[in-house]
C-alpha positions as CSV (number, residue, x, y, z in Angstrom):
1,M,0.0,0.0,0.0
2,T,1.4,3.4,-1.0
3,V,1.7,6.3,1.5
4,P,-1.2,8.2,-0.1
5,E,-3.4,5.2,0.0
6,K,-2.5,4.6,3.7
7,R,-3.3,8.3,4.4
8,L,-6.7,8.0,2.6
9,D,-7.5,4.9,4.7
10,Q,-6.6,6.8,7.9
11,I,-8.7,9.9,6.9
12,F,-11.8,7.9,6.0
13,A,-11.4,5.7,9.1
14,A,-11.2,8.8,11.2
15,L,-14.3,10.3,9.6
16,A,-16.3,7.1,10.0
17,D,-16.7,7.7,13.7
18,P,-19.4,10.1,14.9
19,T,-17.5,11.2,17.9
20,R,-14.5,12.2,15.8
21,R,-16.7,14.0,13.4
22,R,-18.2,15.9,16.3
23,I,-14.7,16.8,17.6
24,L,-13.8,18.1,14.1
25,G,-16.9,20.2,14.1
26,M,-15.9,21.7,17.5
27,L,-12.4,22.4,16.3
28,L,-13.7,24.2,13.2
29,E,-15.0,26.9,15.6
30,D,-11.7,27.4,17.4
31,D,-8.6,25.8,18.9
32,M,-9.4,23.9,22.1
33,A,-7.6,22.4,25.0
34,V,-8.0,18.6,25.2
35,T,-10.0,19.0,28.4
36,D,-12.4,21.4,26.7
37,V,-12.8,19.0,23.8
38,A,-13.6,16.2,26.3
39,A,-16.1,18.2,28.3
40,P,-19.3,17.6,26.2
41,F,-18.7,13.8,25.9
42,D,-19.9,11.2,28.4
43,V,-16.6,9.3,28.1
44,S,-13.3,9.4,29.9
45,L,-10.5,11.9,29.0
46,A,-8.4,8.9,27.9
47,A,-11.1,7.9,25.4
48,V,-11.3,11.4,24.0
49,S,-7.5,11.5,23.8
50,K,-7.5,8.3,21.7
51,H,-10.0,9.9,19.3
52,L,-7.7,12.9,19.1
53,A,-4.8,10.6,18.4
54,V,-6.7,9.0,15.5
55,L,-7.5,12.4,14.1
56,A,-3.9,13.6,14.4
57,Q,-2.5,10.4,12.8
58,A,-4.9,11.0,9.9
59,G,-3.5,14.5,9.5
60,L,-6.9,16.1,10.3
61,I,-5.8,17.9,13.4
62,R,-2.6,19.1,15.1
63,Q,-1.8,18.9,18.8
64,E,0.6,21.4,20.4
65,R,1.8,21.4,24.0
66,R,1.7,24.9,25.6
67,G,2.9,24.6,29.2
68,R,0.9,21.9,30.9
69,I,-2.0,22.1,28.4
70,T,-2.3,20.3,25.1
71,W,-4.1,22.4,22.5
72,C,-5.9,20.9,19.4
73,Q,-6.5,22.7,16.1
74,I,-7.9,21.7,12.8
75,E,-5.3,21.0,10.1
76,P,-6.4,23.2,7.2
77,H,-5.2,20.9,4.5
78,G,-6.0,17.6,6.2
79,L,-8.8,16.7,3.9
80,R,-6.8,17.6,0.8
81,N,-5.8,14.0,-0.1
82,A,-9.4,12.8,0.3
83,S,-10.7,15.7,-1.7
84,I,-8.3,15.1,-4.6
85,W,-9.1,11.4,-4.6
86,M,-12.9,12.1,-4.6
87,Q,-12.5,14.6,-7.5
88,G,-11.2,11.7,-9.6
89,F,-14.7,10.3,-9.7
90,G,-15.9,13.6,-11.2
91,Q,-18.8,13.7,-8.8
92,F,-17.3,15.7,-6.0
93,D,-16.1,19.3,-5.7
94,P,-13.1,20.2,-3.6
95,V,-13.8,20.2,0.1
96,D,-15.1,23.5,1.3
97,L,-14.4,23.8,5.0
98,D,-17.4,26.1,5.5
99,E,-19.6,23.5,3.8
100,F,-18.0,20.8,5.8
101,E,-18.7,22.7,9.0
102,R,-22.4,23.0,8.0
103,F,-22.5,19.3,7.3
104,L,-21.0,18.5,10.7
105,E,-23.5,20.8,12.5
106,N,-26.4,19.1,10.7
107,M,-25.0,15.7,11.7
108,L,-24.7,16.8,15.3
109,D,-28.2,18.2,15.3
110,S,-29.6,14.9,13.9
111,E,-27.7,12.9,16.5
112,D,-28.9,15.1,19.3
113,Q,-32.5,14.7,18.1
114,A,-32.1,10.9,17.8
115,A,-30.7,10.8,21.3
116,E,-33.6,12.9,22.7
117,I,-36.1,10.6,21.0
118,S,-34.5,7.4,22.3
119,E,-34.4,8.9,25.9
120,S,-38.1,9.6,25.9
């Protein structure tokens, strides 16, 4: 498997998980400390850290240590390889981060509504 193929596998595997998509949506708004990323989730900090590691390995986010705090930020060109690959099918336009943000927000709204329905 070539490096670009491996990177594509990592990107699509990272995007396949709804928690990681939600994290990406949060990071589209602003850089965040790992503890702030973890706050809205009902899982351990270690579990969120594993999700962040997957996103970082896929090249979708960067993590930077500032003092005692690890900050996360979106990698602006992280989806470039996936976008180029999808363009090869002639059906997809280049990834627009604003459009991607709207997609993630819609997904989160749908997941929240589904969770509310299942709780009632």
